PDB file as gemmi writes it, atoms N, CA and C in Angstrom:
CRYST1    1.000    1.000    1.000  90.00  90.00  90.00 P 1                      
ATOM      1  N   MET A   1      -5.989  -8.817  16.405  1.00  0.00           N  
ATOM      2  CA  MET A   1      -6.750  -8.273  15.300  1.00  0.00           C  
ATOM      3  C   MET A   1      -5.973  -8.521  14.004  1.00  0.00           C  
ATOM      4  N   ARG A   2      -6.663  -8.984  12.999  1.00  0.00           N  
ATOM      5  CA  ARG A   2      -6.071  -9.199  11.684  1.00  0.00           C  
ATOM      6  C   ARG A   2      -6.028  -7.881  10.923  1.00  0.00           C  
ATOM      7  N   SER A   3      -4.997  -7.733  10.107  1.00  0.00           N  
ATOM      8  CA  SER A   3      -4.871  -6.561   9.245  1.00  0.00           C  
ATOM      9  C   SER A   3      -4.758  -7.026   7.806  1.00  0.00           C  
ATOM     10  N   ILE A   4      -5.360  -6.260   6.918  1.00  0.00           N  
ATOM     11  CA  ILE A   4      -5.279  -6.529   5.487  1.00  0.00           C  
ATOM     12  C   ILE A   4      -4.747  -5.278   4.814  1.00  0.00           C  
ATOM     13  N   LEU A   5      -3.651  -5.422   4.084  1.00  0.00           N  
ATOM     14  CA  LEU A   5      -3.083  -4.313   3.339  1.00  0.00           C  
ATOM     15  C   LEU A   5      -3.677  -4.310   1.944  1.00  0.00           C  
ATOM     16  N   CYS A   6      -4.362  -3.244   1.607  1.00  0.00           N  
ATOM     17  CA  CYS A   6      -4.892  -3.055   0.256  1.00  0.00           C  
ATOM     18  C   CYS A   6      -3.877  -2.199  -0.495  1.00  0.00           C  
ATOM     19  N   PHE A   7      -3.051  -2.851  -1.290  1.00  0.00           N  
ATOM     20  CA  PHE A   7      -1.935  -2.211  -1.979  1.00  0.00           C  
ATOM     21  C   PHE A   7      -2.269  -2.126  -3.454  1.00  0.00           C  
ATOM     22  N   GLY A   8      -2.287  -0.929  -3.990  1.00  0.00           N  
ATOM     23  CA  GLY A   8      -2.652  -0.836  -5.390  1.00  0.00           C  
ATOM     24  C   GLY A   8      -2.442   0.535  -5.992  1.00  0.00           C  
ATOM     25  N   ASP A   9      -3.149   0.737  -7.084  1.00  0.00           N  
ATOM     26  CA  ASP A   9      -3.007   1.948  -7.873  1.00  0.00           C  
ATOM     27  C   ASP A   9      -4.176   2.897  -7.641  1.00  0.00           C  
ATOM     28  N   SER A  10      -4.585   3.608  -8.678  1.00  0.00           N  
ATOM     29  CA  SER A  10      -5.662   4.585  -8.543  1.00  0.00           C  
ATOM     30  C   SER A  10      -6.997   3.945  -8.169  1.00  0.00           C  
ATOM     31  N   ASN A  11      -7.199   2.681  -8.529  1.00  0.00           N  
ATOM     32  CA  ASN A  11      -8.435   2.004  -8.119  1.00  0.00           C  
ATOM     33  C   ASN A  11      -8.494   1.842  -6.607  1.00  0.00           C  
ATOM     34  N   THR A  12      -7.378   1.531  -5.993  1.00  0.00           N  
ATOM     35  CA  THR A  12      -7.312   1.403  -4.538  1.00  0.00           C  
ATOM     36  C   THR A  12      -7.379   2.774  -3.878  1.00  0.00           C  
ATOM     37  N   TRP A  13      -6.716   3.759  -4.474  1.00  0.00           N  
ATOM     38  CA  TRP A  13      -6.715   5.124  -3.950  1.00  0.00           C  
ATOM     39  C   TRP A  13      -8.108   5.733  -3.997  1.00  0.00           C  
ATOM     40  N   GLY A  14      -8.917   5.315  -4.978  1.00  0.00           N  
ATOM     41  CA  GLY A  14     -10.282   5.810  -5.099  1.00  0.00           C  
ATOM     42  C   GLY A  14     -10.446   6.948  -6.077  1.00  0.00           C  
ATOM     43  N   TYR A  15      -9.654   6.954  -7.126  1.00  0.00           N  
ATOM     44  CA  TYR A  15      -9.714   8.029  -8.128  1.00  0.00           C  
ATOM     45  C   TYR A  15     -11.006   7.925  -8.924  1.00  0.00           C  
ATOM     46  N   GLU A  16     -11.721   9.028  -9.008  1.00  0.00           N  
ATOM     47  CA  GLU A  16     -12.958   9.106  -9.795  1.00  0.00           C  
ATOM     48  C   GLU A  16     -12.636   9.897 -11.058  1.00  0.00           C  
ATOM     49  N   ALA A  17     -12.549   9.207 -12.193  1.00  0.00           N  
ATOM     50  CA  ALA A  17     -12.124   9.842 -13.442  1.00  0.00           C  
ATOM     51  C   ALA A  17     -13.072  10.953 -13.886  1.00  0.00           C  
ATOM     52  N   ALA A  18     -14.366  10.791 -13.661  1.00  0.00           N  
ATOM     53  CA  ALA A  18     -15.340  11.783 -14.119  1.00  0.00           C  
ATOM     54  C   ALA A  18     -15.148  13.135 -13.434  1.00  0.00           C  
ATOM     55  N   THR A  19     -14.777  13.115 -12.163  1.00  0.00           N  
ATOM     56  CA  THR A  19     -14.634  14.371 -11.417  1.00  0.00           C  
ATOM     57  C   THR A  19     -13.184  14.711 -11.094  1.00  0.00           C  
ATOM     58  N   GLU A  20     -12.274  13.763 -11.334  1.00  0.00           N  
ATOM     59  CA  GLU A  20     -10.864  13.892 -10.977  1.00  0.00           C  
ATOM     60  C   GLU A  20     -10.676  14.138  -9.476  1.00  0.00           C  
ATOM     61  N   GLU A  21     -11.584  13.614  -8.687  1.00  0.00           N  
ATOM     62  CA  GLU A  21     -11.536  13.728  -7.230  1.00  0.00           C  
ATOM     63  C   GLU A  21     -11.369  12.339  -6.629  1.00  0.00           C  
ATOM     64  N   ARG A  22     -11.124  12.300  -5.332  1.00  0.00           N  
ATOM     65  CA  ARG A  22     -11.026  11.035  -4.605  1.00  0.00           C  
ATOM     66  C   ARG A  22     -12.389  10.683  -4.028  1.00  0.00           C  
ATOM     67  N   LEU A  23     -12.765   9.424  -4.202  1.00  0.00           N  
ATOM     68  CA  LEU A  23     -14.032   8.951  -3.644  1.00  0.00           C  
ATOM     69  C   LEU A  23     -13.962   8.939  -2.119  1.00  0.00           C  
ATOM     70  N   PRO A  24     -15.095   9.077  -1.446  1.00  0.00           N  
ATOM     71  CA  PRO A  24     -15.108   8.977   0.021  1.00  0.00           C  
ATOM     72  C   PRO A  24     -14.708   7.572   0.471  1.00  0.00           C  
ATOM     73  N   TRP A  25     -14.191   7.471   1.697  1.00  0.00           N  
ATOM     74  CA  TRP A  25     -13.707   6.201   2.248  1.00  0.00           C  
ATOM     75  C   TRP A  25     -14.743   5.090   2.128  1.00  0.00           C  
ATOM     76  N   ASP A  26     -15.972   5.347   2.452  1.00  0.00           N  
ATOM     77  CA  ASP A  26     -16.984   4.287   2.461  1.00  0.00           C  
ATOM     78  C   ASP A  26     -17.401   3.840   1.065  1.00  0.00           C  
ATOM     79  N   VAL A  27     -16.962   4.541   0.016  1.00  0.00           N  
ATOM     80  CA  VAL A  27     -17.276   4.167  -1.359  1.00  0.00           C  
ATOM     81  C   VAL A  27     -16.089   3.452  -2.018  1.00  0.00           C  
ATOM     82  N   ARG A  28     -14.865   3.812  -1.604  1.00  0.00           N  
ATOM     83  CA  ARG A  28     -13.682   3.135  -2.151  1.00  0.00           C  
ATOM     84  C   ARG A  28     -13.712   1.660  -1.754  1.00  0.00           C  
ATOM     85  N   TRP A  29     -13.138   0.784  -2.577  1.00  0.00           N  
ATOM     86  CA  TRP A  29     -13.254  -0.651  -2.292  1.00  0.00           C  
ATOM     87  C   TRP A  29     -12.610  -1.061  -0.973  1.00  0.00           C  
ATOM     88  N   PRO A  30     -11.514  -0.461  -0.498  1.00  0.00           N  
ATOM     89  CA  PRO A  30     -11.038  -0.844   0.832  1.00  0.00           C  
ATOM     90  C   PRO A  30     -12.042  -0.496   1.938  1.00  0.00           C  
ATOM     91  N   GLY A  31     -12.753   0.610   1.774  1.00  0.00           N  
ATOM     92  CA  GLY A  31     -13.785   0.976   2.749  1.00  0.00           C  
ATOM     93  C   GLY A  31     -14.967   0.021   2.719  1.00  0.00           C  
ATOM     94  N   VAL A  32     -15.349  -0.409   1.525  1.00  0.00           N  
ATOM     95  CA  VAL A  32     -16.424  -1.391   1.391  1.00  0.00           C  
ATOM     96  C   VAL A  32     -16.002  -2.707   2.033  1.00  0.00           C  
ATOM     97  N   LEU A  33     -14.748  -3.110   1.791  1.00  0.00           N  
ATOM     98  CA  LEU A  33     -14.225  -4.335   2.406  1.00  0.00           C  
ATOM     99  C   LEU A  33     -14.248  -4.223   3.929  1.00  0.00           C  
ATOM    100  N   GLN A  34     -13.850  -3.066   4.466  1.00  0.00           N  
ATOM    101  CA  GLN A  34     -13.876  -2.847   5.917  1.00  0.00           C  
ATOM    102  C   GLN A  34     -15.282  -3.032   6.468  1.00  0.00           C  
ATOM    103  N   ARG A  35     -16.262  -2.449   5.781  1.00  0.00           N  
ATOM    104  CA  ARG A  35     -17.648  -2.569   6.228  1.00  0.00           C  
ATOM    105  C   ARG A  35     -18.110  -4.029   6.198  1.00  0.00           C  
ATOM    106  N   LEU A  36     -17.737  -4.761   5.151  1.00  0.00           N  
ATOM    107  CA  LEU A  36     -18.157  -6.158   5.029  1.00  0.00           C  
ATOM    108  C   LEU A  36     -17.495  -7.065   6.072  1.00  0.00           C  
ATOM    109  N   LEU A  37     -16.228  -6.801   6.388  1.00  0.00           N  
ATOM    110  CA  LEU A  37     -15.504  -7.648   7.336  1.00  0.00           C  
ATOM    111  C   LEU A  37     -15.741  -7.272   8.792  1.00  0.00           C  
ATOM    112  N   GLY A  38     -16.155  -6.049   9.036  1.00  0.00           N  
ATOM    113  CA  GLY A  38     -16.485  -5.640  10.398  1.00  0.00           C  
ATOM    114  C   GLY A  38     -15.291  -5.131  11.188  1.00  0.00           C  
ATOM    115  N   PRO A  39     -15.529  -4.815  12.465  1.00  0.00           N  
ATOM    116  CA  PRO A  39     -14.514  -4.168  13.295  1.00  0.00           C  
ATOM    117  C   PRO A  39     -13.384  -5.086  13.771  1.00  0.00           C  
ATOM    118  N   ASP A  40     -13.499  -6.387  13.546  1.00  0.00           N  
ATOM    119  CA  ASP A  40     -12.444  -7.299  13.993  1.00  0.00           C  
ATOM    120  C   ASP A  40     -11.272  -7.376  13.024  1.00  0.00           C  
ATOM    121  N   VAL A  41     -11.386  -6.700  11.890  1.00  0.00           N  
ATOM    122  CA  VAL A  41     -10.333  -6.674  10.876  1.00  0.00           C  
ATOM    123  C   VAL A  41      -9.999  -5.218  10.584  1.00  0.00           C  
ATOM    124  N   ARG A  42      -8.706  -4.932  10.485  1.00  0.00           N  
ATOM    125  CA  ARG A  42      -8.267  -3.570  10.175  1.00  0.00           C  
ATOM    126  C   ARG A  42      -7.793  -3.532   8.727  1.00  0.00           C  
ATOM    127  N   ILE A  43      -8.382  -2.639   7.948  1.00  0.00           N  
ATOM    128  CA  ILE A  43      -7.997  -2.463   6.557  1.00  0.00           C  
ATOM    129  C   ILE A  43      -6.997  -1.316   6.468  1.00  0.00           C  
ATOM    130  N   LEU A  44      -5.841  -1.603   5.882  1.00  0.00           N  
ATOM    131  CA  LEU A  44      -4.802  -0.597   5.676  1.00  0.00           C  
ATOM    132  C   LEU A  44      -4.795  -0.248   4.195  1.00  0.00           C  
ATOM    133  N   GLU A  45      -5.128   0.973   3.891  1.00  0.00           N  
ATOM    134  CA  GLU A  45      -5.241   1.404   2.499  1.00  0.00           C  
ATOM    135  C   GLU A  45      -3.934   2.042   2.041  1.00  0.00           C  
ATOM    136  N   GLU A  46      -3.339   1.498   0.981  1.00  0.00           N  
ATOM    137  CA  GLU A  46      -2.093   2.027   0.433  1.00  0.00           C  
ATOM    138  C   GLU A  46      -2.223   2.081  -1.077  1.00  0.00           C  
ATOM    139  N   GLY A  47      -3.067   2.997  -1.534  1.00  0.00           N  
ATOM    140  CA  GLY A  47      -3.256   3.199  -2.960  1.00  0.00           C  
ATOM    141  C   GLY A  47      -2.492   4.425  -3.416  1.00  0.00           C  
ATOM    142  N   LEU A  48      -2.009   4.391  -4.638  1.00  0.00           N  
ATOM    143  CA  LEU A  48      -1.249   5.516  -5.189  1.00  0.00           C  
ATOM    144  C   LEU A  48      -1.547   5.617  -6.679  1.00  0.00           C  
ATOM    145  N   ASN A  49      -2.044   6.767  -7.097  1.00  0.00           N  
ATOM    146  CA  ASN A  49      -2.326   6.983  -8.517  1.00  0.00           C  
ATOM    147  C   ASN A  49      -1.060   6.781  -9.341  1.00  0.00           C  
ATOM    148  N   GLY A  50      -1.188   6.029 -10.417  1.00  0.00           N  
ATOM    149  CA  GLY A  50      -0.059   5.803 -11.307  1.00  0.00           C  
ATOM    150  C   GLY A  50       0.892   4.704 -10.880  1.00  0.00           C  
ATOM    151  N   ARG A  51       0.583   4.009  -9.790  1.00  0.00           N  
ATOM    152  CA  ARG A  51       1.478   2.935  -9.334  1.00  0.00           C  
ATOM    153  C   ARG A  51       1.431   1.781 -10.334  1.00  0.00           C  
ATOM    154  N   SER A  52       2.558   1.158 -10.506  1.00  0.00           N  
ATOM    155  CA  SER A  52       2.679   0.007 -11.389  1.00  0.00           C  
ATOM    156  C   SER A  52       3.605  -1.009 -10.739  1.00  0.00           C  
ATOM    157  N   THR A  53       3.363  -2.267 -10.976  1.00  0.00           N  
ATOM    158  CA  THR A  53       4.287  -3.291 -10.492  1.00  0.00           C  
ATOM    159  C   THR A  53       5.053  -3.906 -11.653  1.00  0.00           C  
ATOM    160  N   MET A  54       4.818  -3.403 -12.843  1.00  0.00           N  
ATOM    161  CA  MET A  54       5.459  -3.984 -14.023  1.00  0.00           C  
ATOM    162  C   MET A  54       6.464  -3.060 -14.690  1.00  0.00           C  
ATOM    163  N   PHE A  55       6.313  -1.755 -14.511  1.00  0.00           N  
ATOM    164  CA  PHE A  55       7.131  -0.821 -15.271  1.00  0.00           C  
ATOM    165  C   PHE A  55       7.844   0.160 -14.357  1.00  0.00           C  
ATOM    166  N   ASP A  56       9.098   0.436 -14.670  1.00  0.00           N  
ATOM    167  CA  ASP A  56       9.827   1.512 -14.006  1.00  0.00           C  
ATOM    168  C   ASP A  56       9.576   2.786 -14.791  1.00  0.00           C  
ATOM    169  N   ARG A  57       9.291   3.849 -14.065  1.00  0.00           N  
ATOM    170  CA  ARG A  57       9.096   5.148 -14.693  1.00  0.00           C  
ATOM    171  C   ARG A  57      10.120   6.104 -14.092  1.00  0.00           C  
ATOM    172  N   PRO A  58      11.192   6.394 -14.810  1.00  0.00           N  
ATOM    173  CA  PRO A  58      12.236   7.266 -14.250  1.00  0.00           C  
ATOM    174  C   PRO A  58      11.709   8.618 -13.788  1.00  0.00           C  
ATOM    175  N   GLU A  59      10.692   9.135 -14.467  1.00  0.00           N  
ATOM    176  CA  GLU A  59      10.137  10.431 -14.076  1.00  0.00           C  
ATOM    177  C   GLU A  59       9.250  10.345 -12.831  1.00  0.00           C  
ATOM    178  N   GLN A  60       8.851   9.135 -12.439  1.00  0.00           N  
ATOM    179  CA  GLN A  60       8.037   8.911 -11.245  1.00  0.00           C  
ATOM    180  C   GLN A  60       8.599   7.719 -10.465  1.00  0.00           C  
ATOM    181  N   PRO A  61       9.764   7.862  -9.846  1.00  0.00           N  
ATOM    182  CA  PRO A  61      10.430   6.700  -9.223  1.00  0.00           C  
ATOM    183  C   PRO A  61       9.671   6.096  -8.048  1.00  0.00           C  
ATOM    184  N   THR A  62       8.835   6.842  -7.377  1.00  0.00           N  
ATOM    185  CA  THR A  62       8.105   6.280  -6.232  1.00  0.00           C  
ATOM    186  C   THR A  62       6.848   5.532  -6.659  1.00  0.00           C  
ATOM    187  N   ARG A  63       6.612   5.403  -7.946  1.00  0.00           N  
ATOM    188  CA  ARG A  63       5.417   4.717  -8.435  1.00  0.00           C  
ATOM    189  C   ARG A  63       5.638   3.224  -8.667  1.00  0.00           C  
ATOM    190  N   ASN A  64       6.855   2.736  -8.499  1.00  0.00           N  
ATOM    191  CA  ASN A  64       7.146   1.322  -8.710  1.00  0.00           C  
ATOM    192  C   ASN A  64       6.719   0.545  -7.467  1.00  0.00           C  
ATOM    193  N   GLY A  65       5.621  -0.169  -7.588  1.00  0.00           N  
ATOM    194  CA  GLY A  65       5.093  -0.916  -6.449  1.00  0.00           C  
ATOM    195  C   GLY A  65       6.029  -1.975  -5.921  1.00  0.00           C  
ATOM    196  N   ASN A  66       6.792  -2.621  -6.804  1.00  0.00           N  
ATOM    197  CA  ASN A  66       7.737  -3.649  -6.361  1.00  0.00           C  
ATOM    198  C   ASN A  66       8.821  -3.069  -5.473  1.00  0.00           C  
ATOM    199  N   ALA A  67       9.177  -1.808  -5.698  1.00  0.00           N  
ATOM    200  CA  ALA A  67      10.255  -1.191  -4.935  1.00  0.00           C  
ATOM    201  C   ALA A  67       9.845  -0.846  -3.508  1.00  0.00           C  
ATOM    202  N   VAL A  68       8.549  -0.655  -3.259  1.00  0.00           N  
ATOM    203  CA  VAL A  68       8.122  -0.211  -1.926  1.00  0.00           C  
ATOM    204  C   VAL A  68       7.334  -1.252  -1.142  1.00  0.00           C  
ATOM    205  N   LEU A  69       6.854  -2.294  -1.795  1.00  0.00           N  
ATOM    206  CA  LEU A  69       5.997  -3.260  -1.112  1.00  0.00           C  
ATOM    207  C   LEU A  69       6.692  -3.924   0.075  1.00  0.00           C  
ATOM    208  N   ALA A  70       7.924  -4.368  -0.101  1.00  0.00           N  
ATOM    209  CA  ALA A  70       8.629  -5.024   1.005  1.00  0.00           C  
ATOM    210  C   ALA A  70       8.791  -4.071   2.190  1.00  0.00           C  
ATOM    211  N   MET A  71       9.061  -2.794   1.909  1.00  0.00           N  
ATOM    212  CA  MET A  71       9.195  -1.801   2.970  1.00  0.00           C  
ATOM    213  C   MET A  71       7.871  -1.622   3.724  1.00  0.00           C  
ATOM    214  N   LEU A  72       6.757  -1.610   3.001  1.00  0.00           N  
ATOM    215  CA  LEU A  72       5.454  -1.447   3.637  1.00  0.00           C  
ATOM    216  C   LEU A  72       5.057  -2.665   4.470  1.00  0.00           C  
ATOM    217  N   LEU A  73       5.479  -3.839   4.055  1.00  0.00           N  
ATOM    218  CA  LEU A  73       5.120  -5.068   4.768  1.00  0.00           C  
ATOM    219  C   LEU A  73       5.991  -5.343   5.985  1.00  0.00           C  
ATOM    220  N   GLU A  74       7.151  -4.736   6.069  1.00  0.00           N  
ATOM    221  CA  GLU A  74       8.104  -5.030   7.138  1.00  0.00           C  
ATOM    222  C   GLU A  74       7.514  -4.876   8.543  1.00  0.00           C  
ATOM    223  N   PRO A  75       6.839  -3.764   8.888  1.00  0.00           N  
ATOM    224  CA  PRO A  75       6.283  -3.666  10.244  1.00  0.00           C  
ATOM    225  C   PRO A  75       5.249  -4.752  10.537  1.00  0.00           C  
ATOM    226  N   THR A  76       4.448  -5.102   9.550  1.00  0.00           N  
ATOM    227  CA  THR A  76       3.444  -6.143   9.721  1.00  0.00           C  
ATOM    228  C   THR A  76       4.110  -7.494   9.904  1.00  0.00           C  
ATOM    229  N   ARG A  77       5.145  -7.750   9.135  1.00  0.00           N  
ATOM    230  CA  ARG A  77       5.863  -9.028   9.223  1.00  0.00           C  
ATOM    231  C   ARG A  77       6.466  -9.197  10.610  1.00  0.00           C  
ATOM    232  N   ARG A  78       7.024  -8.122  11.140  1.00  0.00           N  
ATOM    233  CA  ARG A  78       7.629  -8.204  12.468  1.00  0.00           C  
ATOM    234  C   ARG A  78       6.583  -8.454  13.547  1.00  0.00           C  
ATOM    235  N   SER A  79       5.443  -7.765  13.471  1.00  0.00           N  
ATOM    236  CA  SER A  79       4.435  -7.935  14.519  1.00  0.00           C  
ATOM    237  C   SER A  79       3.775  -9.306  14.452  1.00  0.00           C  
ATOM    238  N   THR A  80       3.576  -9.831  13.235  1.00  0.00           N  
ATOM    239  CA  THR A  80       2.957 -11.160  13.144  1.00  0.00           C  
ATOM    240  C   THR A  80       3.954 -12.243  13.532  1.00  0.00           C  
ATOM    241  N   ALA A  81       5.232 -12.015  13.291  1.00  0.00           N  
ATOM    242  CA  ALA A  81       6.235 -13.021  13.661  1.00  0.00           C  
ATOM    243  C   ALA A  81       6.331 -13.158  15.174  1.00  0.00           C  
ATOM    244  N   SER A  82       6.173 -12.061  15.889  1.00  0.00           N  
ATOM    245  CA  SER A  82       6.274 -12.133  17.343  1.00  0.00           C  
ATOM    246  C   SER A  82       5.028 -12.733  17.981  1.00  0.00           C  
ATOM    247  N   SER A  83       3.899 -12.719  17.267  1.00  0.00           N  
ATOM    248  CA  SER A  83       2.668 -13.247  17.851  1.00  0.00           C  
ATOM    249  C   SER A  83       2.258 -14.581  17.241  1.00  0.00           C  
ATOM    250  N   SER A  84       3.111 -15.160  16.438  1.00  0.00           N  
ATOM    251  CA  SER A  84       2.764 -16.397  15.762  1.00  0.00           C  
ATOM    252  C   SER A  84       3.929 -17.381  15.867  1.00  0.00           C  
ATOM    253  N   ARG A  85       3.620 -18.660  15.742  1.00  0.00           N  
ATOM    254  CA  ARG A  85       4.680 -19.661  15.759  1.00  0.00           C  
ATOM    255  C   ARG A  85       5.264 -19.896  14.382  1.00  0.00           C  
ATOM    256  N   ARG A  86       4.600 -19.371  13.355  1.00  0.00           N  
ATOM    257  CA  ARG A  86       5.115 -19.531  12.000  1.00  0.00           C  
ATOM    258  C   ARG A  86       6.302 -18.608  11.783  1.00  0.00           C  
ATOM    259  N   PRO A  87       7.277 -19.050  11.008  1.00  0.00           N  
ATOM    260  CA  PRO A  87       8.377 -18.138  10.685  1.00  0.00           C  
ATOM    261  C   PRO A  87       7.854 -17.021   9.790  1.00  0.00           C  
ATOM    262  N   PRO A  88       8.447 -15.831   9.873  1.00  0.00           N  
ATOM    263  CA  PRO A  88       7.968 -14.735   9.036  1.00  0.00           C  
ATOM    264  C   PRO A  88       8.188 -15.038   7.562  1.00  0.00           C  
ATOM    265  N   SER A  89       7.266 -14.584   6.733  1.00  0.00           N  
ATOM    266  CA  SER A  89       7.432 -14.789   5.298  1.00  0.00           C  
ATOM    267  C   SER A  89       8.507 -13.836   4.791  1.00  0.00           C  
ATOM    268  N   ARG A  90       9.161 -14.254   3.763  1.00  0.00           N  
ATOM    269  CA  ARG A  90      10.211 -13.431   3.171  1.00  0.00           C  
ATOM    270  C   ARG A  90       9.759 -13.019   1.772  1.00  0.00           C  
ATOM    271  N   PRO A  91       9.970 -11.750   1.419  1.00  0.00           N  
ATOM    272  CA  PRO A  91       9.607 -11.348   0.061  1.00  0.00           C  
ATOM    273  C   PRO A  91      10.479 -12.064  -0.964  1.00  0.00           C  
ATOM    274  N   CYS A  92       9.914 -12.324  -2.107  1.00  0.00           N  
ATOM    275  CA  CYS A  92      10.647 -12.974  -3.189  1.00  0.00           C  
ATOM    276  C   CYS A  92      11.752 -12.033  -3.677  1.00  0.00           C  
ATOM    277  N   PRO A  93      13.010 -12.473  -3.683  1.00  0.00           N  
ATOM    278  CA  PRO A  93      14.115 -11.591  -4.075  1.00  0.00           C  
ATOM    279  C   PRO A  93      13.958 -10.994  -5.464  1.00  0.00           C  
ATOM    280  N   SER A  94      13.287 -11.694  -6.364  1.00  0.00           N  
ATOM    281  CA  SER A  94      13.166 -11.173  -7.722  1.00  0.00           C  
ATOM    282  C   SER A  94      12.218  -9.975  -7.796  1.00  0.00           C  
ATOM    283  N   THR A  95      11.358  -9.797  -6.799  1.00  0.00           N  
ATOM    284  CA  THR A  95      10.420  -8.673  -6.852  1.00  0.00           C  
ATOM    285  C   THR A  95      10.838  -7.512  -5.974  1.00  0.00           C  
ATOM    286  N   VAL A  96      11.851  -7.697  -5.164  1.00  0.00           N  
ATOM    287  CA  VAL A  96      12.279  -6.633  -4.267  1.00  0.00           C  
ATOM    288  C   VAL A  96      13.458  -5.904  -4.896  1.00  0.00           C  
ATOM    289  N   ARG A  97      13.273  -4.628  -5.083  1.00  0.00           N  
ATOM    290  CA  ARG A  97      14.348  -3.799  -5.626  1.00  0.00           C  
ATOM    291  C   ARG A  97      14.661  -2.732  -4.603  1.00  0.00           C  
ATOM    292  N   SER A  98      15.881  -2.301  -4.582  1.00  0.00           N  
ATOM    293  CA  SER A  98      16.222  -1.257  -3.627  1.00  0.00           C  
ATOM    294  C   SER A  98      15.894   0.102  -4.210  1.00  0.00           C  
ATOM    295  N   THR A  99      15.363   0.955  -3.382  1.00  0.00           N  
ATOM    296  CA  THR A  99      15.046   2.318  -3.757  1.00  0.00           C  
ATOM    297  C   THR A  99      15.972   3.238  -2.985  1.00  0.00           C  
ATOM    298  N   PRO A 100      16.658   4.146  -3.671  1.00  0.00           N  
ATOM    299  CA  PRO A 100      17.526   5.075  -2.943  1.00  0.00           C  
ATOM    300  C   PRO A 100      16.742   5.842  -1.891  1.00  0.00           C  
ATOM    301  N   ARG A 101      17.322   6.007  -0.717  1.00  0.00           N  
ATOM    302  CA  ARG A 101      16.658   6.701   0.377  1.00  0.00           C  
ATOM    303  C   ARG A 101      16.179   8.093  -0.016  1.00  0.00           C  
ATOM    304  N   SER A 102      16.909   8.739  -0.916  1.00  0.00           N  
ATOM    305  CA  SER A 102      16.535  10.088  -1.322  1.00  0.00           C  
ATOM    306  C   SER A 102      15.198  10.119  -2.057  1.00  0.00           C  
ATOM    307  N   LEU A 103      14.746   8.966  -2.565  1.00  0.00           N  
ATOM    308  CA  LEU A 103      13.483   8.914  -3.284  1.00  0.00           C  
ATOM    309  C   LEU A 103      12.306   8.546  -2.396  1.00  0.00           C  
ATOM    310  N   LEU A 104      12.576   8.105  -1.178  1.00  0.00           N  
ATOM    311  CA  LEU A 104      11.509   7.698  -0.279  1.00  0.00           C  
ATOM    312  C   LEU A 104      10.988   8.897   0.505  1.00  0.00           C  
ATOM    313  N   PRO A 105       9.699   8.898   0.861  1.00  0.00           N  
ATOM    314  CA  PRO A 105       9.159  10.004   1.642  1.00  0.00           C  
ATOM    315  C   PRO A 105       9.777  10.028   3.037  1.00  0.00           C  
ATOM    316  N   SER A 106       9.876  11.204   3.598  1.00  0.00           N  
ATOM    317  CA  SER A 106      10.514  11.348   4.905  1.00  0.00           C  
ATOM    318  C   SER A 106       9.590  10.980   6.047  1.00  0.00           C  
ATOM    319  N   ARG A 107       8.288  10.974   5.820  1.00  0.00           N  
ATOM    320  CA  ARG A 107       7.349  10.639   6.884  1.00  0.00           C  
ATOM    321  C   ARG A 107       6.100  10.002   6.291  1.00  0.00           C  
ATOM    322  N   PRO A 108       5.364   9.199   7.081  1.00  0.00           N  
ATOM    323  CA  PRO A 108       4.134   8.572   6.575  1.00  0.00           C  
ATOM    324  C   PRO A 108       3.147   9.636   6.118  1.00  0.00           C  
ATOM    325  N   GLY A 109       2.415   9.318   5.071  1.00  0.00           N  
ATOM    326  CA  GLY A 109       1.415  10.235   4.562  1.00  0.00           C  
ATOM    327  C   GLY A 109       1.962  11.260   3.588  1.00  0.00           C  
ATOM    328  N   SER A 110       3.279  11.240   3.333  1.00  0.00           N  
ATOM    329  CA  SER A 110       3.849  12.222   2.427  1.00  0.00           C  
ATOM    330  C   SER A 110       4.023  11.668   1.013  1.00  0.00           C  
ATOM    331  N   TRP A 111       3.476  10.484   0.756  1.00  0.00           N  
ATOM    332  CA  TRP A 111       3.513   9.948  -0.609  1.00  0.00           C  
ATOM    333  C   TRP A 111       2.707  10.841  -1.518  1.00  0.00           C  
ATOM    334  N   PRO A 112       3.112  10.979  -2.776  1.00  0.00           N  
ATOM    335  CA  PRO A 112       2.299  11.749  -3.715  1.00  0.00           C  
ATOM    336  C   PRO A 112       0.909  11.129  -3.782  1.00  0.00           C  
ATOM    337  N   GLY A 113      -0.093  11.956  -3.725  1.00  0.00           N  
ATOM    338  CA  GLY A 113      -1.479  11.478  -3.786  1.00  0.00           C  
ATOM    339  C   GLY A 113      -2.063  11.089  -2.464  1.00  0.00           C  
ATOM    340  N   ALA A 114      -1.266  11.075  -1.401  1.00  0.00           N  
ATOM    341  CA  ALA A 114      -1.781  10.693  -0.080  1.00  0.00           C  
ATOM    342  C   ALA A 114      -2.523  11.865   0.531  1.00  0.00           C  
ATOM    343  N   SER A 115      -3.694  11.615   1.034  1.00  0.00           N  
ATOM    344  CA  SER A 115      -4.414  12.659   1.766  1.00  0.00           C  
ATOM    345  C   SER A 115      -4.795  12.108   3.108  1.00  0.00           C  
ATOM    346  N   ARG A 116      -4.436  12.794   4.130  1.00  0.00           N  
ATOM    347  CA  ARG A 116      -4.715  12.339   5.485  1.00  0.00           C  
ATOM    348  C   ARG A 116      -5.231  13.507   6.280  1.00  0.00           C  
TER     349      ARG A 116                                                      
END                                                                             
């Protein structure tokens, strides 16, 4: 089964500015993509309000998308490398920054804005 990681900001998370609520799964664009692609593809939604890939925000250190993307892709990279003859892709060193462990969530789903 193929997996697609939808990595983004409040648009991916499904923020509705008019109500300040989260849109339902089937209305958010990753949910629409899932419906269009069907059950043979798994959509992994990783949206976070305020995420940026261009700016560091000292007051919101977990919002830097470049700092967490390589970490999020690692399990996928390992599973595809074992099932494929292609060598695993490597993240570009210029976009990967280290994030102190103290700033990372202790368990999945504990990111700010995550609702599960």
